[in-house]
N, C-alpha and C positions, 0 to 999 in steps of 0.2 A: 438467371442469376447464377453467378459463379459461385464456387465453392467457398471463395474467402469472404463472401457475403452472406454466408449462413454458418458462421462459425460454432455457435451455441446450438444450432439447430431448432431454434424457436420459429424460424420461418419455414413455411411450406414450400419445398421446391415444386416448380412446376407452373401450371396455368394460374395466373392471379398473384401469385407469390404473396399470398394472404398469411396473416398470423395464424399459427396454429396453436393456440392455447386453449385447451378445452376445460376451462374454468373461469368463473366470472371475475373480472378485475376487483380488487379489493375496494371497498368505500373508504373515502378519506374523511377524518374526524379529528377531534382534538388529541393533542398529544398525550398518550396514555403513559401511565407509570408501569414500567415492565421490569422485573427482576432479572437479573442475569447471574444465577448461582454459579459460586465457584469460578467466577470468571471476572477479572477487573474491568471495570468501565474507566476508560482514560478520558475524563473530562476536566478541561482547565480554563480558568478564567483568562480573558484577553484584556490586555492593556496597550495603550497607545504607545507605539515605539519599541514594544517589547516583542521578541521572536522567539524566546526560548522557553519552553513550557515542560513541566515534568522534572522528576529527579530519577537518577538511577537507583535501582533497587538491588537486594541481595537476597537470595533464598536458599535454605538449607534442604539438599535433597534427602528425601526418604529412601529406604531400602529399594522399594518398588519403582521409584521414579525413574523415567527418562528425561533428557533435556525437553523433550517434545510435551511431556506431561506439565512441566513446569511451565514452559512456554503457553501452554493452553491456559493454565491457570490466571496468568498474568496478561493474557491477551497480546501476546507478541507472536511473530512468525518464525517459521523454521529457520531461514537464513539468519534472522536477526539474533536469535539465541546461539545459533553455532559461532557466528562471528564474534559475539562478545564473550565466549568461551572457548577459544582454541584449544586449550589444554585439558578439557573436559570430556570425558567419552560420551557421545551422544546418546547411546543406548544403555549404558551401566555407569552413571556417573559415582554411585556408591553411596551408601547412607553416610551423612554428614558432609558431603561435599559441599562447598560453597560456590553457588552459581549466580553470576552476574547477569541482572535483568534489564535489558537496556530499554528504561521508559523516559528517557529525556531527549527531547525532540527539538528540532529547529523547523518553524513553520515554512512551507513551501512559499517562494516568491510568486504569489498570485493575489488578486483579489479574495479577501476573506469573506466568501459567500458560496452558499451551496455545498457542493462536493468537490474536493480535489483529490486527485489520485496522482501519486508520484511513483511513476513504474520504476525508478533507479532504487527507490527504498521498498517497494512493494508495501506501500501504506496509504490509507485512506483517511482524509481530513474532512470533517462534517462541520459547518458553521451554521448552527440553528438561526433561523430569521429571527430578528428583535432581541437576541441574547448575546451577550458578550463573552461567550465561551466558545471553545472548540472541542470536538470530540474526535478521537483518532483509533484506527482499527487496522491491523494487518490484512493484508489481501495478497491472493495469487494474481498473476498476469500472464500474458501470452509469452510462451517460449520463442527461441530465437526464429523459428520457420513459421511462427503463427504470432506475429508481434501484434499487441494492443496498439490501436491508433491513437495518435496524440492530437489534442485540439479541445475546442469548446464544444459541448453538445448539451442535451437536458434530458430529463426523465420524461418519457412519454406515456408510460402505462405501468401500472402494478398489477402483477399475477400472482395469484395463489395456486399451488400446485400445478405448476405448467406441466404439459406434455412435451417430451422431447422427441423432435425427428432428426435423428442423426443425418448429416449431409452425406452425400456420397463419399467426399474426401476422408471423413473420419471413419466411415465403415470400412474403406479400403484400408486405412491404416491400421484398423483392428484386425482385418483379415491378415494383414502381412504379419502380425503377431501370433497368428493362430487362433484368434479370438473371433467369435461370432456376434456380431452387434445387430439386433432387430431393426427394422425401419421404424418402429415407433415404441417409445419407452414411456408407460404410463407413469402417473405420480407413485411415489413409493421409495422404499429403500434403495431401489436399483436405479433411481433417476439421479444423474450427476448435476442436475440443476436445483436439487433440493426442494425445499417447500416453498420459497418465495423468489421472484424475480422482479427486477426493475428494468424495464426496457429502455434503450437510448435511442436517440435521435440519430443512430448510427446504423445502418442495415445489418442486422445479424449480431449486434454486440449489446450486452447487457450486463448489469450486475446482478449476481445471483448467490444463493447459497450452495451447499455442496453435499454429498453423501460420504465424502471423505476428508473430514475435516483435518486430518494429521498434515496434510499437504499444503495448508495455509501459509503463505509466506515463501512460496516457491514459485519459479517461472515454469510453469506447468500447463497452462491453459491453452485453448485454441484461439485466443484472443479476448475473451471475456474476462470479466474481473469478478474473482470469486471470494466470498467471505465465509467465515466460521458461521455455522447455523446459527448460535447464540447471537452473534454480533448481527447477521442479516434480519433475525427476528425482531431484535431491537430497533433496528434501523427502519424496517419496512413500514411501521406504523407512523413513523416520524417524518419521512421524506415523502413530498407530494409531487403530483404530476406538475412538470414545469420547472423543477428544481434544476438549477444551472450545474452543470458537470464540467469540470476542466480536468484533461488528462495530460500531465507534463511528465518530462524526463529530465530531472535536476539531479545528476550524480553529486553536485556539490550545492550545499546550502548554507549560507551565512547569516547570522542574525545576533541582535542584541538582547542581553539580559536586563533584568531591572535594575542591576547595578552598574550599567553603562559598559559592560565587558563585551567584546566581541568574540563570537564563537563560530567554528567551522564544522561541518557534519559532512564526511565524503562517503561515498559509496561506489562500488565497482561499476565501470562504464559497462553499459548494454545497448544493444541494437546497432545503429549506425555509428555509435561512438566507441565501438569495442576495440579498436586497434591502434589507439593513441600512444604516442611515447610519453615518458615521463614528463619531458618539457611540455608537451601538448596539455598534458593534464594540469600541470603547475600553472600553465597559462590560463586554462579554464578556470582554474580556483581563484587566481588573482582577479579576473575579469568579474566573478561573482563577489568577492570581497570588495572591489572598487565599487559595485553597484550598491552593496549595503551600506559602504561609507557615505556615498553621495557627496555633499559638501562638507561633511564632518571631517575634523581633524583628528586623527588618531594613529599612534605608533602600532605597527603590526610586527610580531615575533615571527620572523621569515623561518627559523628553525622549527617552530609549532606548525607553521603553514604546510611546510615540505613535509613534516612528520604525518599529517592527515593525508596528504596526497599520496604518499608511499605505503600507507596503511588504511585502506579505504573500507573499514569494517563498521561505519557508522557511529563512531564514538564522537560524541559532542565536545570538541576541544576548544580550549580558549585560546585566541591567537593575539590577543592584547599584550602590549609591552609598555610599561611605564604611563607618563602624564601624556596627553594629546600635544603632538609636535608636527605640524604640517601635514601634506598630504600623505598617500600610502608609501611607506618606507618598509622594505624587508630587511628587519635587522637580526642579527645574529648569522651564524655560519651557514 
């Protein structure tokens, strides 16, 4: 097994390539009621033909707050809170500072089932079976040199208190930083997998908790998908073996509100899409908008669309203009 197939180290390198989790898999059962204190749960009703959920919020910083403290309380990630507040100091917003909390979302263009992770926005969407709702959580994903794989997979196992066996590649990387990483990390506060792990049908990749919750919402992992400990605790008892998981890269998302208005959400390109010109990104956005339109006739505000392309901070922007009139038209300058 190569090092890229043991990114989170749950797989024992060597003969047999067996699972190395020294804890019994968790039992599946009825969905429990779990309180997540001091942290919002973003759970929204689904409606046919509606893709926009949630509302932008605003918070007033306390004297001791950082942006990350506010992000943690509202279940948004590091990059999300920074992009929404470019003029606010990350570490010292100051007492009374008004902070935008980006909790309005366009659902990814995927079947609404199981788990969907959009690495472009570093966010997970969960569609509980048999319920017309969606829940969404910030995640960390693989950095440029350890990218999170795209595609459809499923949850194959549920592990509590996993033991971490760092692959040679990760130990060598730590050594280059002057750090000594043991061959085996038992459960506990030093284990980067946290208390819970969900194994995927992708060798070496999983959803897991973390002992470094302040890094949620960053491209910082070795390919796995990392969640805040409270979010992972909430999800662990609700996600069953066999749950489908789709990992997508959608830097542009277009969708309809309940009022029949079309919105666009844009994020920085990442991975193989990182070197596009402005014209190429505009073309990508237009393709996404055309797909959302389908056979519907609707006028598009070209200025608003271009503004989203040029400012990809995840803001949900209306790109509708006036009454329906023919196929996609980019009006405005």
